C-alpha positions in Angstrom: -2.2 43.0 -139.2 -1.9 43.9 -142.6 -5.7 45.4 -143.2 -4.8 47.4 -140.1 -1.5 48.5 -141.3 -3.6 49.8 -144.9 -6.0 51.5 -143.2 -3.4 53.8 -140.7 -1.4 54.3 -144.0 -4.8 55.7 -146.0 -5.2 57.9 -142.9 -1.7 59.0 -143.4 -2.5 59.8 -146.9 -5.9 62.0 -146.3 -3.8 63.9 -143.9 -1.5 64.5 -147.0 -4.5 65.3 -149.0 -6.1 67.4 -146.4 -2.8 69.6 -146.2 -2.6 70.3 -150.0 -6.8 71.1 -149.5 -5.2 73.3 -146.8 -2.4 75.0 -149.8 -4.9 75.2 -152.3 -7.1 77.2 -150.0 -4.0 79.4 -148.7 -2.8 80.4 -152.1 -6.5 80.9 -153.6 -7.0 83.5 -151.0 -4.0 84.7 -151.6 -4.9 85.5 -154.5 -7.7 87.4 -153.4 -6.9 89.2 -150.6 -3.5 90.6 -151.3 -3.4 92.1 -147.5 -0.1 91.4 -146.4 -1.1 90.2 -142.7 -4.1 87.9 -144.3 -1.3 86.5 -145.8 0.9 85.7 -142.7 -1.7 83.9 -141.1 -2.5 81.9 -144.0 1.5 81.0 -143.9 1.1 80.5 -140.6 -1.9 77.9 -140.7 -0.3 76.4 -143.7 2.8 76.0 -141.5 0.7 74.2 -138.7 -0.6 71.2 -140.8 2.1 70.7 -142.1 4.4 70.7 -139.0 1.2 68.1 -137.6 1.8 65.6 -141.0 5.2 65.7 -140.5 5.2 65.1 -137.0 2.8 62.7 -137.2 4.9 61.0 -140.3 8.3 61.0 -138.1 6.3 58.7 -135.8 7.2 61.0 -132.4 6.2 60.3 -129.4 1.9 60.9 -129.3 1.9 63.2 -126.5 4.9 65.4 -127.9 2.6 65.4 -131.9 -0.9 66.4 -129.6 1.1 68.8 -127.3 2.6 70.4 -130.5 -0.7 70.4 -132.4 -2.2 72.0 -129.5 0.3 75.0 -129.0 -0.4 75.6 -132.9 -4.0 75.8 -132.7 -3.6 78.1 -129.3 -1.0 80.2 -131.4 -3.5 80.9 -134.5 -6.0 81.1 -132.5 -4.5 83.6 -130.4 -6.1 81.8 -127.0 -4.1 81.4 -123.5 -5.9 78.3 -122.8 -6.6 75.0 -124.9 -7.1 71.2 -124.5 -7.5 68.4 -127.1 -9.4 64.7 -126.3 -11.2 61.9 -127.7 -14.5 60.9 -126.7 -14.4 57.2 -125.1 -17.3 55.4 -123.8 -17.5 53.2 -120.5 -19.3 50.2 -120.2 -21.9 50.7 -119.6 -22.5 53.4 -123.1 -22.1 56.6 -120.9 -19.4 59.0 -123.4 -16.7 61.1 -121.2 -13.5 63.1 -122.2 -9.9 61.8 -122.0 -7.4 64.5 -122.7 -4.4 64.2 -125.7 -3.2 67.5 -124.3 -4.2 70.1 -122.4 -2.8 73.9 -121.8 -1.7 73.4 -117.3 -3.9 76.2 -115.5 -2.6 74.5 -112.0 -3.9 76.9 -109.7 -2.8 75.3 -106.0 -0.9 71.7 -105.1 -3.7 70.1 -105.4 -4.3 70.4 -108.7 -0.8 70.8 -110.0 -0.4 66.8 -108.0 -3.4 65.9 -110.5 -1.7 67.4 -113.6 1.8 65.8 -112.9 -0.5 62.6 -112.0 -2.0 62.4 -115.7 0.8 63.9 -117.8 0.6 60.8 -119.3 -2.4 59.2 -119.1 -4.8 62.6 -119.9 -7.0 64.0 -117.6 -10.6 62.0 -118.1 -13.6 64.9 -118.3 -17.0 62.6 -116.7 -19.3 65.4 -116.3 -20.4 66.4 -119.2 -23.0 69.0 -117.7 -20.6 72.1 -119.5 -19.8 73.9 -122.4 -17.5 71.5 -124.2 -19.8 69.0 -122.7 -22.1 70.6 -124.8 -19.7 69.4 -128.2 -19.6 66.1 -127.4 -23.7 65.8 -126.9 -24.4 67.9 -130.2 -21.5 66.9 -132.0 -21.3 71.2 -133.2 -19.5 73.9 -132.6 -19.6 75.6 -129.4 -18.9 79.9 -129.0 -19.4 81.1 -125.9 -18.1 84.6 -126.1 -19.8 85.8 -122.0 -19.2 82.1 -120.6 -20.3 83.5 -116.9 -23.4 84.3 -118.2 -24.1 81.3 -120.7 -26.6 78.4 -119.0 -24.9 75.8 -120.7 -21.2 76.4 -118.7 -22.2 74.2 -115.6 -19.3 76.5 -113.7 -16.0 76.0 -112.5 -13.7 74.6 -109.7 -13.2 77.1 -107.1 -10.2 78.6 -107.6 -10.4 77.6 -111.7 -8.5 80.4 -113.4 -11.2 82.7 -115.2 -12.7 81.9 -118.9 -13.5 85.0 -120.6 -14.1 83.2 -124.0 -14.5 79.5 -125.1 -14.6 77.7 -128.4 -15.4 73.9 -128.5 -15.0 72.1 -132.6 -16.0 68.7 -132.7 -13.2 66.6 -134.9 -15.2 63.7 -136.8 -13.8 61.0 -138.8 -16.6 59.5 -141.3 -19.5 61.1 -139.6 -18.4 59.6 -136.2 -17.1 61.9 -133.4 -14.1 60.7 -132.4 -12.7 64.1 -129.8 -13.1 67.2 -129.6 -10.7 71.0 -129.6 -11.5 73.1 -126.5 -9.9 76.9 -126.5 -10.7 79.7 -124.1 -9.8 83.2 -123.8 -9.3 84.7 -126.8 -8.7 88.3 -126.9 -12.3 89.5 -128.9 -13.6 86.5 -128.5 -14.5 83.7 -131.0 -17.0 83.6 -134.3 -17.6 81.7 -136.9 -14.4 83.6 -139.0 -12.0 82.0 -136.7 -14.2 78.5 -136.7 -14.1 79.0 -140.5 -10.0 80.1 -140.2 -9.0 76.6 -138.1 -10.9 74.3 -140.5 -7.3 73.1 -141.7 -6.2 72.1 -138.8 -9.7 70.6 -137.3 -9.6 68.1 -139.9 -5.8 67.8 -139.8 -6.0 67.0 -136.2 -8.9 64.7 -137.0 -6.9 62.6 -139.1 -4.4 62.9 -136.9 -6.6 61.2 -134.0 -7.4 58.6 -136.2 -4.6 57.4 -137.5 -3.1 57.2 -134.2 -6.0 55.1 -132.9 -5.9 52.7 -136.0 -1.8 52.4 -134.9 -2.9 51.6 -131.4 -5.1 49.1 -132.4 -2.5 47.3 -134.5 0.1 47.4 -131.9 -2.9 45.3 -129.4 -3.6 43.6 -132.1 0.2 42.6 -132.6 0.7 42.0 -129.2 -2.6 39.7 -128.5 -1.2 37.8 -131.6 2.0 37.0 -129.9 0.9 36.6 -126.9 -1.6 33.6 -128.0 1.8 32.9 -130.5 3.0 31.7 -127.1 0.3 30.7 -125.0 0.0 28.3 -127.5 3.5 27.3 -127.5 3.9 27.0 -124.1 0.8 25.4 -122.8 0.9 21.9 -120.4 -2.6 21.7 -122.8 -2.1 20.2 -126.0 -4.1 22.1 -128.9 -5.0 21.0 -131.8 -6.3 23.8 -134.2 -8.3 22.0 -137.7 -10.2 23.6 -141.0 -13.7 23.4 -141.2 -13.8 19.4 -142.7 -11.8 18.3 -139.5 -7.9 18.2 -141.2 -5.5 19.5 -138.6 -3.5 22.7 -139.3 -1.6 23.3 -136.4 -0.7 21.7 -133.2 1.3 23.2 -130.1 4.3 21.3 -128.8 2.2 19.8 -125.7 -0.2 18.2 -128.1 3.1 16.3 -129.2 4.1 15.7 -126.0 1.7 14.1 -124.9 0.2 12.4 -127.9 4.3 11.3 -129.2 3.1 12.4 -132.6 5.1 14.7 -133.9 3.4 18.2 -136.2 5.2 16.8 -139.1 3.1 13.5 -138.6 0.0 14.7 -138.4 -1.2 17.8 -139.8 -3.2 17.5 -143.0 -3.9 14.2 -140.7 -7.6 14.1 -139.3 -8.1 13.4 -135.7 -9.7 10.4 -135.8 -5.6 8.7 -135.8 -6.0 9.3 -131.3 -9.4 7.7 -131.7 -9.6 4.2 -129.0 -11.7 1.7 -128.8 -12.8 3.0 -126.2 -16.0 4.3 -126.7 -18.8 3.4 -129.0 -20.6 5.4 -131.4 -23.1 7.0 -130.0 -20.0 8.5 -127.1 -18.9 10.4 -130.2 -22.6 11.1 -132.4 -23.5 12.6 -129.0 -20.2 14.8 -129.0 -20.7 16.2 -132.6 -24.3 16.8 -132.0 -23.2 19.3 -128.8 -20.5 20.7 -131.2 -22.7 21.7 -134.0 -25.9 22.8 -131.7 -24.0 24.7 -129.0 -20.7 25.6 -130.8 -18.3 23.4 -127.8 -18.4 20.2 -125.9 -16.9 19.4 -122.9 -15.8 16.1 -121.5 -13.7 13.3 -120.6 -12.4 10.7 -123.8 -9.9 8.3 -124.4 -7.2 8.6 -127.0 -4.5 6.2 -128.0 -0.3 7.6 -128.0 1.1 7.1 -131.2 2.5 4.1 -128.9 -0.9 1.9 -128.9 -1.3 3.1 -125.2 -4.7 4.8 -124.4 -4.7 7.6 -121.7 -7.6 9.0 -121.0 -8.2 13.3 -120.9 -10.5 16.1 -120.5 -11.2 18.4 -123.5 -12.6 21.3 -124.6 -14.0 21.1 -128.2 -14.6 25.6 -129.8 -15.8 26.0 -133.0 -14.5 29.3 -134.7 -16.4 31.1 -137.5 -15.6 34.3 -139.3 -17.7 37.4 -139.3 -20.6 35.0 -141.9 -21.4 33.2 -139.1 -19.4 30.3 -141.4 -17.4 27.7 -139.5 -13.8 28.7 -140.6 -12.3 26.3 -137.3 -12.1 23.6 -135.0 -9.8 24.3 -131.7 -9.5 21.4 -129.5 -7.6 22.0 -125.9 -6.8 18.4 -123.9 -4.9 17.6 -120.8 -3.5 14.4 -119.8 -5.9 12.7 -116.5 -4.1 9.7 -115.9 -2.8 11.0 -112.7 -5.5 12.4 -111.2 -8.0 9.3 -112.3 -5.6 7.0 -110.6 -5.3 9.4 -107.7 -9.5 9.1 -107.8 -9.4 5.2 -108.0 -6.5 5.2 -105.0 -9.1 7.7 -102.8 -11.7 5.4 -104.0 -10.1 2.3 -102.8 -8.8 3.7 -99.6 -13.0 4.6 -98.9 -14.2 1.1 -99.3 -11.1 -0.8 -98.0 -9.8 -1.4 -94.4 -6.6 0.7 -94.2 -5.4 -2.4 -91.6 -5.9 -5.8 -93.7 -7.2 -4.3 -97.2 -10.0 -6.2 -97.2 -13.7 -4.9 -98.2 -15.1 -2.5 -96.0 -18.6 -2.3 -94.3 -19.8 0.1 -96.8 -18.0 -2.5 -100.1 -19.5 -5.5 -98.1 -23.0 -4.2 -98.2 -22.8 -3.1 -102.3 -21.2 -6.9 -103.0 -24.2 -8.6 -100.9 -26.7 -6.6 -102.9 -25.1 -7.1 -106.6 -24.3 -10.9 -105.8 -28.2 -11.7 -104.0 -29.4 -9.8 -108.1 -27.0 -12.4 -109.5 -28.3 -15.6 -107.3 -31.9 -14.4 -107.4 -31.3 -14.5 -111.7 -29.4 -17.3 -111.5 -31.8 -19.3 -108.3 -28.1 -20.1 -106.5 -27.5 -20.6 -102.5 -25.5 -18.0 -100.6 -24.2 -17.9 -97.5 -23.3 -14.7 -94.9 -21.2 -15.0 -92.3 -20.4 -13.1 -89.0 -17.4 -13.7 -86.8 -15.8 -11.8 -84.2 -12.6 -13.4 -83.0 -12.4 -15.1 -79.6 -10.5 -13.7 -76.7 -8.7 -10.8 -79.3 -9.0 -8.4 -76.7 -7.0 -10.0 -73.9 -4.3 -9.8 -77.0 -4.4 -6.4 -77.2 -5.3 -5.4 -74.0 -2.1 -6.8 -72.6 0.3 -7.2 -75.1 -0.5 -3.4 -76.7 -2.3 -2.4 -80.0 1.1 -3.4 -83.0 0.3 -6.6 -81.6 -3.5 -6.8 -81.9 -3.1 -5.4 -85.3 -0.7 -7.8 -86.9 -2.5 -10.4 -84.9 -6.2 -9.1 -87.3 -3.4 -8.9 -90.7 -2.8 -12.6 -89.8 -5.8 -13.5 -89.3 -7.2 -12.2 -92.1 -4.6 -14.4 -94.5 -5.8 -17.1 -92.6 -10.0 -16.2 -93.1 -9.0 -16.1 -97.0 -7.1 -19.3 -97.2 -10.2 -20.9 -95.7 -12.4 -20.1 -99.0 -12.4 -20.0 -102.8 -11.8 -16.9 -104.7 -14.9 -15.9 -105.7 -16.5 -15.7 -102.1 -16.4 -12.2 -100.3 -13.8 -11.7 -97.3 -14.6 -8.4 -95.3 -13.5 -6.3 -92.0 -16.7 -4.6 -90.7 -14.1 -3.0 -87.4 -12.1 -4.0 -84.5 -12.4 -8.2 -84.4 -15.5 -8.6 -86.6 -15.1 -10.0 -90.0 -17.5 -10.9 -92.5 -18.1 -13.7 -95.4 -20.4 -13.8 -98.8 -19.8 -18.0 -99.4 -21.5 -18.0 -102.8 -23.4 -20.4 -105.0 -22.9 -22.9 -101.4 -25.0 -26.6 -101.8 -26.8 -26.1 -98.8 -25.8 -25.6 -95.6 -23.5 -28.6 -95.0 -20.8 -26.5 -97.5 -21.1 -24.1 -95.3 -20.4 -25.4 -92.4 -17.2 -27.5 -93.5 -16.1 -23.6 -93.7 -17.0 -22.9 -91.0 -15.0 -25.3 -89.1 -12.1 -25.0 -91.5 -12.4 -21.6 -90.2 -11.9 -22.4 -86.7 -9.1 -25.1 -86.9 -7.5 -22.4 -89.1 -8.0 -20.0 -86.0 -6.9 -22.1 -83.5 -3.5 -22.3 -84.6 -1.1 -20.8 -82.5 -0.8 -17.4 -83.4 3.9 -16.2 -83.1 4.1 -12.5 -83.0 6.9 -10.5 -82.2 8.1 -13.6 -80.0 4.7 -14.0 -78.6 2.6 -16.7 -78.7 -1.5 -15.6 -79.6 -4.5 -17.7 -78.8 -7.7 -16.5 -80.3 -11.1 -18.4 -81.7 -13.9 -17.9 -83.5 -17.5 -17.0 -82.6 -19.6 -17.8 -86.3 -23.0 -17.3 -87.3 -24.5 -18.2 -90.7 -27.9 -17.0 -92.2 -28.7 -18.7 -95.9 -30.2 -17.4 -99.0 -32.7 -17.5 -99.8 -33.9 -20.0 -97.0 -33.1 -16.7 -93.9 -33.6 -14.1 -95.9 -34.3 -12.6 -100.1 -32.5 -8.9 -98.9 -28.8 -7.8 -97.3 -30.3 -6.4 -94.4 -32.3 -9.5 -93.4 -29.8 -11.8 -93.9 -27.1 -9.7 -92.3 -29.4 -9.3 -89.2 -30.0 -13.2 -89.0 -25.8 -13.7 -88.7 -25.4 -11.7 -86.6 -28.2 -13.0 -84.3 -26.7 -16.4 -84.9 -23.1 -15.2 -84.0 -24.2 -14.0 -80.8 -25.9 -17.5 -80.2 -22.5 -18.8 -80.7 -20.8 -16.6 -77.9 -23.4 -17.6 -75.6 -23.1 -21.4 -76.5 -19.3 -20.8 -74.9 -17.7 -18.7 -77.8 -15.2 -21.4 -80.9 -18.2 -22.4 -82.7 -20.7 -21.6 -85.6 -24.9 -21.4 -85.4 -26.9 -21.6 -88.4 -29.5 -18.8 -87.9 -32.7 -20.3 -87.0 -36.6 -18.7 -86.2 -36.4 -19.2 -82.7 -33.4 -16.7 -83.2 -35.4 -14.7 -85.4 -38.3 -14.5 -82.3 -35.3 -13.4 -80.1 -33.8 -10.7 -82.6 -37.7 -9.1 -82.5 -37.7 -9.0 -78.7 -34.1 -7.4 -78.8 -35.2 -5.1 -81.5 -38.4 -4.5 -79.4 -36.5 -4.0 -76.2 -34.3 -1.7 -77.2 -36.9 0.5 -78.9 -38.9 0.5 -75.2 -35.5 1.5 -74.0 -34.6 4.7 -76.8 -37.9 5.4 -75.5 -37.9 5.0 -71.6 -35.0 7.6 -72.1 -36.4 9.9 -74.3 -39.5 9.7 -71.7 -38.0 9.8 -68.1 -39.3 6.9 -67.5 -36.2 5.5 -65.1 -36.3 5.9 -61.4 -33.6 5.6 -58.9 -34.9 3.7 -56.0 -32.6 3.8 -52.4 -32.0 0.8 -50.2 -30.3 1.8 -46.8 -27.0 1.1 -45.6 -26.9 0.9 -41.6 -23.9 0.9 -39.4 -24.2 -2.3 -37.7 -22.7 -1.3 -34.0 -24.8 2.3 -33.6 -27.8 1.2 -35.6 -27.8 4.6 -37.9 -28.4 4.8 -41.8 -25.4 6.5 -42.7 -26.2 6.4 -46.5 -27.9 4.1 -49.8 -27.2 2.5 -52.6 -29.0 4.2 -55.6 -31.1 1.4 -58.4 -32.3 2.0 -61.3 -36.1 1.0 -62.1 -38.3 1.7 -65.3 -41.6 3.2 -64.3 -43.7 2.8 -67.3 -46.5 5.1 -67.7 -49.1 2.6 -66.6 -47.1 2.5 -63.3 -45.7 -0.8 -64.2 -42.5 -2.0 -62.5 -39.9 -3.0 -65.0 -36.7 -4.4 -62.5 -33.1 -4.0 -64.4 -32.3 -7.4 -65.0 -34.9 -7.1 -67.9 -33.2 -4.3 -69.9 -29.7 -3.3 -68.9 -28.1 -6.2 -69.9 -29.3 -5.2 -73.3 -28.5 -1.7 -73.3 -24.4 -3.1 -71.8 -24.6 -4.9 -75.4 -26.2 -1.9 -77.9 -24.0 0.7 -75.8 -27.5 2.7 -74.8 -25.9 1.9 -71.2 -23.4 4.4 -71.5 -26.6 7.7 -71.5 -28.7 5.9 -69.0 -25.3 5.6 -66.5 -24.9 9.0 -67.6 -28.4 10.5 -66.2 -27.9 7.9 -62.9 -24.5 9.7 -62.1 -26.3 13.2 -62.2 -29.8 12.0 -60.7 -27.6 10.8 -57.7 -25.4 13.9 -57.6 -28.8 16.0 -57.3 -30.1 14.0 -55.0 -27.3 13.7 -52.6 -26.8 17.5 -52.9 -30.5 17.7 -51.8 -29.9 15.6 -48.9 -27.1 17.5 -47.4 -28.7 20.6 -48.1 -32.1 19.4 -45.9 -29.3 18.8 -42.7 -28.6 15.0 -43.6 -25.2 15.9 -44.5 -23.8 12.6 -42.7 -25.8 10.3 -46.3 -23.3 9.1 -48.1 -24.4 7.4 -52.1 -23.3 4.4 -53.9 -23.9 3.9 -57.4 -23.3 0.8 -59.7 -20.9 1.7 -63.1 -21.8 -0.9 -65.1 -19.0 -2.7 -66.9 -19.2 -0.5 -70.5 -19.3 2.8 -68.5 -16.2 2.2 -66.3 -14.1 1.8 -69.4 -16.0 4.4 -71.5 -13.5 7.6 -72.1 -16.5 9.4 -71.5 -16.7 8.4 -67.5 -14.2 11.0 -66.2 -15.9 13.6 -68.2 -19.2 13.1 -66.9 -18.7 13.1 -63.0 -16.5 16.3 -63.1 -19.5 17.5 -64.9 -21.7 15.7 -62.5 -19.8 17.7 -59.5 -19.4 21.2 -60.9 -23.3 21.4 -61.7 -24.2 20.4 -58.1 -21.3 21.3 -56.0 -21.2 18.3 -53.8 -18.5 17.2 -51.8 -17.6 14.5 -53.4 -16.2 11.7 -50.4 -19.7 11.4 -50.0 -19.9 9.5 -53.8 -19.2 6.1 -53.7 -19.0 4.2 -57.6 -19.6 0.2 -57.3 -17.4 -1.6 -60.5 -18.3 -5.5 -59.9 -14.9 -7.7 -59.5 -15.4 -9.7 -62.3 -15.7 -5.9 -64.8 -12.2 -5.0 -61.9 -10.0 -7.7 -62.9 -10.7 -8.2 -66.6 -7.8 -5.6 -67.2 -5.9 -4.9 -64.1 -3.7 -2.4 -65.3 -6.4 -0.2 -67.2 -8.5 -0.6 -63.8 -5.9 0.8 -61.9 -5.4 3.9 -63.8 -9.3 4.7 -64.2 -9.2 4.0 -60.1 -6.2 6.7 -59.6 -7.9 9.2 -61.3 -11.8 8.6 -60.3 -10.1 9.1 -56.5 -8.2 12.1 -57.7 -11.7 13.6 -58.0 -12.6 12.8 -54.2 -14.4 10.3 -55.5 -14.5 6.4 -53.1 -14.9 3.1 -55.2 -16.4 -0.2 -54.0 -15.9 -3.8 -54.6 -19.0 -5.0 -55.9 -20.3 -8.6 -55.9 -16.7 -9.7 -54.3 -16.2 -13.4 -53.7 -17.9 -14.0 -56.8 -15.7 -13.3 -59.2 -11.8 -14.6 -60.1 -9.6 -12.1 -57.7 -5.5 -11.6 -57.9 -5.2 -10.5 -54.3 -2.0 -9.1 -55.4 -4.0 -6.5 -57.4 -6.4 -6.5 -54.9 -3.6 -4.2 -52.4 -2.6 -2.0 -56.2 -6.7 -1.1 -56.3 -7.2 2.3 -54.6 -10.1 1.1 -53.2 -12.4 1.9 -50.1 -15.3 -1.0 -49.4 -15.3 -4.3 -50.3 -19.2 -5.3 -51.0 -19.9 -9.3 -49.9 -22.1 -10.5 -52.3 -25.8 -11.7 -51.3 -24.5 -15.2 -52.1 -22.6 -16.1 -49.8 -24.6 -14.2 -46.3 -28.4 -15.2 -47.6 -27.4 -19.0 -45.7 -26.2 -18.0 -42.7 -26.3 -18.8 -39.9 -26.6 -22.5 -41.7 -23.9 -22.9 -44.1 -20.5 -23.7 -42.2 -18.5 -23.0 -46.2 -20.5 -19.5 -46.3 -20.2 -18.4 -43.0 -15.9 -18.8 -43.7 -15.5 -17.5 -46.6 -17.4 -14.0 -45.0 -15.5 -14.4 -42.0 -12.3 -14.5 -44.3 -13.4 -11.3 -46.6 -14.2 -9.7 -43.5 -10.4 -10.3 -41.9 -8.8 -9.6 -45.3 -9.8 -6.6 -45.8 -9.7 -5.4 -42.7 -5.7 -6.3 -42.6 -6.1 -3.9 -46.4 -7.6 -1.3 -44.0 -11.0 -1.8 -46.4 -14.5 -1.6 -45.2 -17.0 -4.4 -46.0 -21.0 -3.7 -46.6 -22.7 -7.1 -46.5 -25.4 -7.1 -49.3 -29.0 -9.4 -48.9 -29.1 -8.9 -45.3 -32.4 -10.3 -44.5 -32.6 -11.2 -40.8 -31.7 -10.1 -37.3 -29.2 -13.7 -36.9 -27.5 -12.5 -40.0 -26.6 -8.7 -38.8 -25.6 -10.2 -35.3 -23.1 -12.4 -37.1 -21.7 -10.2 -38.8 -21.2 -7.5 -37.0 -19.5 -10.3 -34.7 -17.3 -10.9 -37.6 -16.3 -6.7 -37.6 -18.4 -6.1 -40.8 -19.5 -2.7 -40.3 -22.1 -1.5 -42.6 -25.3 -3.4 -44.0 -27.7 -3.7 -46.3 -31.1 -5.6 -47.1 -35.3 -6.6 -47.0 -34.2 -6.7 -43.2 -33.9 -3.0 -43.1 -35.7 -2.3 -46.3 -36.2 -3.0 -49.8 -35.2 -0.3 -52.1 -37.8 2.6 -52.2 -38.8 5.7 -54.6 -37.4 8.7 -53.6 -41.1 10.0 -51.5 -41.2 6.3 -49.5 -37.5 6.7 -49.0 -37.8 9.8 -47.3 -40.7 8.6 -45.1 -39.0 5.4 -44.4 -35.9 7.8 -43.1 -37.2 9.6 -40.9 -39.5 6.5 -39.0 -36.0 4.7 -38.4 -34.7 7.5 -37.3 -37.8 8.2 -34.3 -37.2 5.3 -33.1 -34.2 6.1 -32.1 -31.6 4.7 -34.6 
């Protein structure tokens, strides 16, 4: 700031010297020329230069200053118009002129508005293809007494007052063009004598512009220093400035607030007083290598407060060099990231832990298992991987509600934790599935002991908000390294053993065996085969006709899925549907069946079989799926099918699994106009009170009751009871598995309306079914 003030004062001295020189020149001229008129002109010049100096020294408004100088120039040169402008440069280096003062020569409303708007800021002349542009380009005086014919005039805007003569005078300071004076319309034009006469004002104007620019730079520098000081004082980030040797010269209030040190306690000290033991010497060596080679470093650092507590910061260290490139300061700017790291840790914990129980989730379990296996491999220890499902949890969750189900999972996780050591890992994989990693077990007996302990603990009654809940556990165990040495294998083996425990009656544990491995491979191959069948369209629908026992007419059919391989090998549903149900592939298969059945039924109606109905089986998983209603609506919309001819078959076991939910789903199906039948009736456990509430149209008597008619009196009695009960409930009956004439006659005699079975026809692919149907009708049926 002191340097700028010195420069400014130097320029003022130059102005003073210029005025003195002008005075000396004028006096000398006066002595040589006694002409009174010339003396008057010289006197005017002296007054003008003196006025320029006095107005500047008086620190008058800069616009008023340059306006006064312009008026004096016009008066001295007898010019009509004029301007004073500085030469500036744009970002691309191209020069332009910006006026400090200009004669208002507005000639219409638009130009008057422009002059008014630019009164304070100054007009900009960007097009230098003109007479005054020549001054900027060459730095020379330009005299044009016939501007209209001058090739460098560049022309004037339409309506601009005429220019009869023009004088352009460059303003230079220290051999650098800093501006120009433009004068116009002097009677008789301009000449070199006029240029010489105006030299004192030319130099005075240049000096004043230079001093004015210095003042502006000084003001900007003062504002920058003030702003920097305010930023330094008010910044929320800690700031530390050192000398080249690393001694602290200045710190801001935020530094003191964050570190606990006062300014007096750290001035002159080395920043090492903040050093914690969190980083080794290599870390600091890398940091200083970056500072010395690139001039900066940025990264995370752990520091120590005055009270001894450590805390993380994000810090930027920059080198400040002088004009010679020598280091004069190091500046460190930092902020405390404790809260951010805590938030990151919380997010990471949430991403790796189950929200309900707080246990590790599947992702963390997999990572921990891999880490543990690497350690066990190094120490040659045994471990066990345990998979378990809570038996009967779904019943509790469905009947008592999700809040009770959540409480049960939380309490179960506490019991599981109490059954294992602190070093063992317990995780929740999702739903009611938990996993364990038992470390350093001595053999299968140790793992079996834990499994038995878990089963006993979970078998004890859970008391939850006044409800008594009972669950068990199906547990599968795989051993490292006996059953596998990698995480994927051990997880698959434990999962397979768990399913064997379920198949063995639940509430027990099973160790993985090699025979289970063969079954696992078979399951994997079968799942892949199902995927391939879906992908390549290897599923087909077969149709088994339904016969009205009184009229003998074929009134419809049941759609049954088959898988036909490329070699024409027929795969029956019992082979692939159970696995598809377990893996969830049944959802995609079921959707395909629904769409195919609807298209076929619509085709029958359009070809004249408008009395035909079609029954489609729903799997338990498909029936419970949230997608079922959406799939039905889509199929009906696409085919424009009359829904009253479509019938959905649900097994008795599936329907009674959750009676309230079943009623809800069946009501939605009924609203679509679709009929519903209960399949395999009599083989499950039915509540007649719920059956009365179910909105069903048909009961299907299971083939197991029909097969031994008329030889088995019990089957005949059961079948008769079902038919009579259905009749009382206004529900129709279909008998499955009819294989003899005697069975058909017995059923008809008891009031059963419909039947299907090999006595009429086996299930047939569509082409063969149509041949059978036409032949059957040709016989008069």
